[in-house]
C-alpha positions as CSV (number, residue, x, y, z in Angstrom):
1,P,127.9,90.1,106.7
2,K,126.2,88.2,109.6
3,M,123.2,90.1,111.1
4,M,123.1,90.3,114.8
5,T,119.8,89.2,116.3
6,R,118.5,90.1,119.7
7,K,115.5,88.5,121.3
8,I,113.0,90.8,123.0
9,K,110.3,89.4,125.3
10,L,106.7,90.3,124.4
11,W,106.3,91.6,127.9
12,D,108.9,94.3,127.3
13,I,106.9,95.8,124.4
14,N,103.4,95.0,125.7
15,A,102.8,98.7,126.7
16,H,103.2,99.7,123.0
17,I,100.8,97.2,121.5
18,T,98.0,97.2,124.1
19,C,95.0,99.6,124.4
20,H,95.1,101.7,127.5
21,L,91.3,101.7,127.7
22,C,90.6,98.0,127.7
23,N,94.1,96.7,128.5
24,G,93.9,94.2,125.7
25,Y,95.9,93.9,122.6
26,L,95.1,96.5,119.9
27,I,92.2,95.4,117.6
28,D,91.5,97.7,114.7
29,A,94.2,100.0,115.9
30,T,93.2,103.6,115.7
31,T,95.5,106.6,116.3
32,V,94.7,110.1,117.5
33,T,96.3,112.4,114.8
34,E,97.0,115.2,117.3
35,C,99.3,113.2,119.7
36,L,99.8,109.8,118.0
37,H,98.4,107.7,120.9
38,T,96.8,104.4,119.7
39,F,93.8,102.5,121.0
40,C,91.3,99.9,119.8
41,R,88.8,101.6,117.5
42,S,85.8,100.5,119.4
43,C,87.3,101.6,122.7
44,L,88.3,105.0,121.4
45,V,85.0,105.7,119.7
46,K,83.1,104.7,122.8
47,Y,85.4,107.0,124.9
48,L,84.9,109.9,122.5
49,E,81.1,109.7,122.8
50,E,81.5,111.4,126.2
51,N,84.9,113.1,125.9
52,N,87.0,115.2,123.4
53,T,90.5,114.6,124.9
54,C,93.0,111.8,124.4
55,P,92.6,109.2,127.1
56,T,96.4,109.0,127.6
57,C,97.7,112.6,127.5
58,R,94.4,114.5,127.9
59,I,95.2,116.8,124.9
60,V,92.0,118.2,123.3
61,I,91.5,116.3,120.1
62,H,88.8,118.6,118.8
63,Q,86.1,120.6,120.7
64,S,83.1,119.3,118.7
65,H,84.2,116.6,116.3
66,P,86.9,114.5,117.8
67,L,86.0,111.5,115.7
68,Q,87.2,113.3,112.6
69,Y,90.7,113.5,114.0
70,I,91.4,109.8,114.5
71,G,92.6,107.4,111.9
72,H,93.0,103.6,111.3
73,D,96.6,102.6,111.9
74,R,97.2,99.7,109.6
75,T,101.0,99.5,110.3
76,M,100.5,99.3,114.0
77,Q,97.8,96.6,113.6
78,D,100.1,94.6,111.3
79,I,102.8,94.8,114.0
80,V,100.4,93.6,116.7
81,Y,99.2,90.7,114.6
82,K,102.8,89.6,113.8
83,L,103.9,89.8,117.4
84,V,100.9,88.0,119.0
85,P,100.3,84.6,117.5
86,G,96.7,83.7,116.8
87,L,95.3,87.1,117.7
88,Q,94.2,87.9,114.1
89,E,92.3,84.6,113.8
90,V,90.5,85.2,117.1
91,A,89.7,88.8,116.2
92,L,88.2,87.6,112.8
93,I,86.1,84.9,114.6
94,V,84.8,87.4,117.1
95,L,84.0,89.9,114.3
96,T,82.2,87.2,112.3
97,L,80.2,86.2,115.4
98,F,79.2,89.8,116.1
99,Q,78.1,90.4,112.5
100,D,76.1,87.2,112.5
101,Y,74.5,88.2,115.7
102,L,73.6,91.6,114.3
103,S,72.2,90.2,111.1
104,S,70.1,87.6,112.9
105,D,71.9,84.9,110.8
106,K,72.4,82.4,113.6
107,S,73.6,79.6,111.2
108,N,77.3,80.2,111.9
109,L,76.8,81.3,115.4
110,I,76.8,77.9,117.1
111,M,79.8,76.7,115.0
112,L,81.8,79.8,115.8
113,C,81.0,79.4,119.5
114,F,82.5,75.9,119.3
115,L,85.5,77.3,117.5
116,L,86.1,79.9,120.3
117,K,85.9,77.2,122.9
118,G,88.2,75.0,120.9
119,E,85.7,72.2,120.6
120,T,86.1,71.5,116.9
121,K,87.1,68.0,115.8
122,S,90.5,68.2,114.1
123,D,91.5,65.7,111.5
124,E,94.5,63.9,112.9
125,N,95.5,62.7,109.4
126,S,95.9,66.3,108.0
127,N,99.4,67.0,106.8
128,K,101.6,70.0,106.4
129,E,100.6,70.5,102.7
130,T,96.9,70.7,103.6
131,S,97.7,73.3,106.3
132,E,99.7,75.4,103.7
133,E,96.9,75.2,101.2
134,K,94.4,76.4,103.9
135,Q,96.7,79.3,104.7
136,E,97.0,80.3,101.0
137,E,93.2,80.1,100.8
138,D,92.8,82.3,103.9
139,N,95.2,84.9,102.5
140,D,93.3,85.2,99.2
141,Y,90.3,87.2,100.4
142,H,92.0,90.7,100.3
143,R,91.2,91.2,104.0
144,S,94.3,93.3,104.5
145,D,93.3,95.7,101.6
146,E,91.7,99.0,102.3
147,Q,88.0,98.3,102.9
148,V,85.0,100.3,101.5
149,S,81.3,100.0,102.4
150,I,78.9,100.0,99.5
151,C,75.1,100.4,99.6
152,L,73.4,98.2,97.1
153,E,69.9,99.5,96.4
154,C,67.6,98.2,93.7
155,N,66.1,100.9,91.4
156,S,64.5,98.4,89.0
157,S,61.1,96.9,89.4
158,K,62.4,93.8,87.6
159,L,64.8,92.7,90.3
160,R,64.0,92.1,94.0
161,G,66.1,93.8,96.7
162,L,68.9,92.2,98.7
163,K,68.4,91.0,102.3
164,R,71.4,93.1,103.3
165,K,71.9,96.3,101.3
166,W,75.3,97.2,102.7
167,I,78.4,95.2,102.0
168,R,82.0,95.8,103.0
169,C,84.6,94.8,100.4
170,S,88.1,95.5,99.2
171,A,88.7,98.8,97.6
172,Q,90.1,96.8,94.7
173,A,86.7,95.2,93.9
174,T,85.4,96.1,90.5
175,V,81.9,96.8,89.2
176,L,82.1,93.4,87.5
177,H,82.8,91.7,90.9
178,L,79.8,93.5,92.4
179,K,77.5,92.5,89.5
180,K,78.6,88.8,89.9
181,F,78.0,89.0,93.6
182,I,74.5,90.5,93.2
183,A,73.6,87.9,90.5
184,K,74.7,85.1,92.8
185,K,72.7,86.5,95.8
186,L,69.6,86.9,93.6
187,N,70.0,83.5,92.0
188,L,70.2,85.0,88.5
189,S,71.6,82.9,85.7
190,S,73.7,85.7,84.3
191,F,75.3,88.8,85.9
192,N,74.3,90.7,82.7
193,E,70.8,90.9,84.1
194,V,72.0,93.2,86.9
């Protein structure tokens, strides 16, 4: 049977995929568990520093700990990224910029500024196959997996500590992955030394 398709304009659903605090598209969509209203995580967390009610319906989330009653909404974020072309890439660039700024690692900062302004030189000879290879490469980093933050502290006097002791990685990462990562960061010849 032939499926009926109906085109819907983005404008018609904009109210459902935008944050009512910043009026931008949802980034790191976070939903209030009490009323199911969704906002950007950073917007909602900032709002809840001073308030304990939902910004939309004013229902009390929790008297003293409202941050414990909000949750990441991966489904909504996936919908937003699918509906708004290029938003995920821009969000990733901005996040990388911010992390580089916080870590004082300015090496990528200038390059990312050029990317945001669209001033990168593109190779006019690139073909569709190269573009598909790049897309496969980008999708191979488990960015859409559930993420965990891990503190890597050195308890051995034999090894020096890492510059950054916190890392964020896929929940699917194994201890072996972490050992290889640490060995690479410490320039060790074998991950068995870790």
